VEXMARLO-557856 format. One line per field, with one value per residue (C-alpha): residue number from 0; x, y, z; residue in one letter. Coordinates in steps of 0.05 Angstrom, whole numbers, plus 5000, padded with zeros to 4 digits. Last residue first. Layout:
BEGIN
n <- NUM;... .
x <- X;... .
y <- Y;... .
z <- Z;... .
res <- A;... .
***
This chain:
BEGIN
n <- 252;251;250;249;248;247;246;245;244;243;242;241;240;239;238;237;236;235;234;233;232;231;230;229;228;227;226;225;224;223;222;221;220;219;218;217;216;215;214;213;212;211;210;209;208;207;206;205;204;203;202;201;200;199;198;197;196;195;194;193;192;191;190;189;188;187;186;185;184;183;182;181;180;179;178;177;176;175;174;173;172;171;170;169;168;167;166;165;164;163;162;161;160;159;158;157;156;155;154;153;152;151;150;149;148;147;146;145;144;143;142;141;140;139;138;137;136;135;134;133;132;131;130;129;128;127;126;125;124;123;122;121;120;119;118;117;116;115;114;113;112;111;110;109;108;107;106;105;104;103;102;101;100;99;98;97;96;95;94;93;92;91;90;89;88;87;86;85;84;83;82;81;80;79;78;77;76;75;74;73;72;71;70;69;68;67;66;65;64;63;62;61;60;59;58;57;56;55;54;53;52;51;50;49;48;47;46;45;44;43;42;41;40;39;38;37;36;35;34;33;32;31;30;29;28;27;26;25;24;23;22;21;20;19;18;17;16;15;14;13;12;11;10;9;8;7;6;5;4;3;2;1;0 .
x <- 7700;7726;7800;7850;7889;7953;7974;8043;8047;8108;8117;8163;8155;8083;8039;7968;7932;7870;7838;7784;7782;7726;7736;7706;7641;7656;7731;7760;7809;7883;7938;7938;7993;7978;8014;8042;8000;8033;8027;8084;8062;8107;8099;8102;8040;8064;8013;8016;7959;7925;7895;7903;7879;7810;7819;7813;7858;7914;7906;7909;7973;8004;7990;8013;8082;8078;8118;8082;8100;8083;8067;8057;8101;8107;8112;8038;8031;8076;8036;7971;7999;8020;7953;7918;7965;7946;7982;7936;7936;7995;8007;8042;8115;8153;8224;8270;8330;8384;8422;8491;8466;8456;8419;8343;8306;8252;8185;8148;8085;8122;8126;8199;8222;8282;8324;8385;8445;8495;8470;8471;8395;8389;8432;8376;8411;8381;8311;8333;8316;8241;8208;8144;8096;8143;8115;8164;8178;8233;8244;8259;8330;8373;8325;8278;8290;8275;8347;8357;8309;8337;8408;8384;8350;8413;8453;8402;8350;8334;8407;8388;8329;8345;8284;8263;8280;8245;8187;8178;8183;8127;8145;8122;8162;8169;8172;8158;8191;8247;8212;8172;8237;8263;8199;8205;8279;8259;8203;8248;8301;8254;8218;8184;8241;8250;8184;8219;8197;8218;8181;8137;8070;8030;7969;7967;8000;8053;8052;8088;8069;8078;8027;8012;7988;7974;7993;7945;7901;7909;7889;7912;7978;8001;8077;8074;8133;8081;8042;8032;8050;8121;8127;8114;8160;8215;8204;8212;8149;8133;8085;8020;8002;8024;7980;7996;8038;8112;8149;8222;8285;8357;8370;8345;8399 .
y <- 7165;7232;7223;7264;7319;7354;7411;7437;7500;7524;7599;7612;7553;7544;7507;7480;7430;7385;7395;7341;7297;7271;7216;7229;7190;7151;7155;7165;7112;7118;7166;7211;7265;7276;7241;7278;7310;7377;7432;7446;7505;7513;7538;7466;7444;7393;7343;7307;7253;7214;7148;7115;7044;7059;7010;7063;7112;7061;7039;7113;7123;7062;7094;7164;7139;7140;7165;7117;7123;7064;7057;6993;6943;6879;6825;6812;6887;6880;6819;6857;6918;6874;6843;6912;6936;6878;6816;6757;6763;6712;6678;6722;6724;6762;6771;6791;6837;6854;6907;6896;6862;6792;6785;6784;6717;6697;6665;6731;6753;6804;6840;6864;6874;6914;6922;6967;6933;6947;6996;6970;6961;7035;7056;7031;6984;6923;6949;6947;6874;6889;6835;6826;6844;6896;6925;6960;6958;6996;6980;7043;7060;7052;7001;7027;7027;7099;7118;7079;7123;7187;7166;7150;7216;7251;7214;7232;7184;7145;7139;7122;7123;7133;7175;7136;7065;7075;7109;7051;7002;7033;7059;7035;7056;7022;7030;7103;7159;7182;7178;7242;7280;7257;7285;7349;7359;7350;7400;7449;7442;7449;7396;7395;7367;7310;7284;7258;7244;7308;7347;7301;7298;7348;7379;7447;7480;7428;7364;7334;7271;7241;7188;7162;7092;7067;6993;6938;6883;6893;6965;7031;7020;7067;7079;7139;7168;7180;7231;7278;7336;7312;7320;7395;7401;7366;7415;7474;7512;7586;7615;7649;7710;7727;7677;7605;7591;7586;7520;7532;7514;7489;7416;7367;7352 .
z <- 8432;8409;8387;8428;8394;8418;8371;8360;8317;8280;8265;8324;8370;8388;8434;8435;8478;8483;8414;8409;8347;8304;8256;8188;8174;8131;8132;8062;8039;8056;8074;8134;8138;8066;8009;7950;7896;7891;7941;7992;8034;8095;8167;8192;8233;8284;8302;8370;8362;8419;8436;8368;8361;8336;8276;8224;8264;8272;8199;8174;8218;8183;8114;8135;8159;8217;8278;8326;8398;8445;8518;8560;8524;8566;8513;8513;8497;8437;8414;8420;8384;8326;8325;8319;8267;8223;8196;8180;8103;8097;8164;8215;8234;8289;8265;8321;8311;8363;8324;8292;8228;8203;8138;8142;8137;8089;8110;8098;8132;8174;8238;8252;8323;8337;8402;8394;8431;8375;8324;8252;8244;8264;8203;8155;8105;8141;8122;8048;8044;8051;8092;8050;8106;8133;8197;8247;8320;8352;8426;8465;8483;8549;8575;8628;8703;8715;8723;8658;8621;8648;8628;8558;8551;8572;8520;8464;8438;8373;8346;8276;8226;8151;8135;8073;8100;8169;8132;8084;8142;8180;8250;8315;8378;8443;8520;8516;8562;8515;8447;8461;8473;8406;8373;8410;8391;8319;8322;8358;8304;8246;8208;8139;8098;8150;8131;8067;7997;7964;8020;8060;8098;8060;8095;8064;8126;8121;8163;8223;8261;8329;8346;8417;8432;8501;8494;8477;8504;8581;8570;8548;8583;8640;8635;8682;8642;8587;8627;8569;8612;8616;8542;8549;8608;8567;8509;8557;8569;8564;8615;8594;8554;8481;8450;8427;8485;8470;8463;8481;8445;8460;8447;8501;8550 .
res <- A;V;P;L;Y;R;L;F;L;Y;D;G;A;R;A;V;D;D;L;R;L;A;V;P;P;E;F;V;P;G;H;L;V;S;R;G;D;G;A;V;L;L;S;A;I;T;L;I;L;E;D;L;L;R;E;R;V;L;E;H;L;L;T;P;G;G;E;S;L;L;T;R;V;G;S;A;R;L;R;Q;L;C;R;R;A;T;L;A;G;P;D;F;R;E;L;V;V;D;A;G;C;A;P;L;E;E;H;S;E;T;F;V;V;I;R;Q;G;A;E;G;F;L;P;V;Q;T;L;A;P;A;L;G;R;S;I;T;A;M;L;P;T;A;P;L;G;R;A;I;R;R;E;R;Q;G;A;D;V;L;D;A;Y;G;E;A;I;L;T;G;A;G;V;L;M;A;D;V;P;A;R;M;A;R;L;L;A;R;D;V;P;N;S;L;G;G;A;R;G;E;V;T;A;R;G;D;V;S;G;V;M;G;A;L;V;R;P;R;E;A;S;R;P;T;G;E;W;L;G;L;R;D;V;F;A;D;I;T;L;A;E;G;H;A;H;L;P;Q;L;E;G;A;P;T;M .
***
């Protein structure tokens, strides 16, 4: 079962949604890919009201229980996740889905947990210190330009190698699609999200606005060179939980 919490409509009118109902409206359980070339790509991100992506270096400092439950619920229907190596390490990823979500996946013919994919061009040794890498049965693919090896760990880890300078998010998505991945959730970080947007690989964005002001010069939800022109988005859905907002955006073609 998803942890307690409801997503309320933005205004006082309308019917409240459970977190699972909100995720079901995304249509991810249908498993429809974007094309034969790449999966459908959904990004789930959290940012402060002033746009910051972290507090003291971690996105977890912005989250509340409903936001965390929503993020885990979005993991449940997808074939794979894509998370930058820096984010995996900083956030200490572990235990991707809850027991009830595992059962729902298995009942629909999916593996118990999503495949975790990450990009680490230099093959950061700290990856194997991430708790997820110690979980028996967890499938992980690391896209890298390094010829080094990672130490043995409990998870089932595969290294997908590229020639130096050849690794891009698009090519990673193409390899994932070729291996059968139809739907994919990216949880950042901000640099990876920038590349997905720049290369027009993002199909939708679920952005949580945390009711916090952080200030400082930390990274924003999207980190990288300015888009010229800016990328237009269409607001498709809005929900709230207390003072937190949950916004579903679709890039304008």
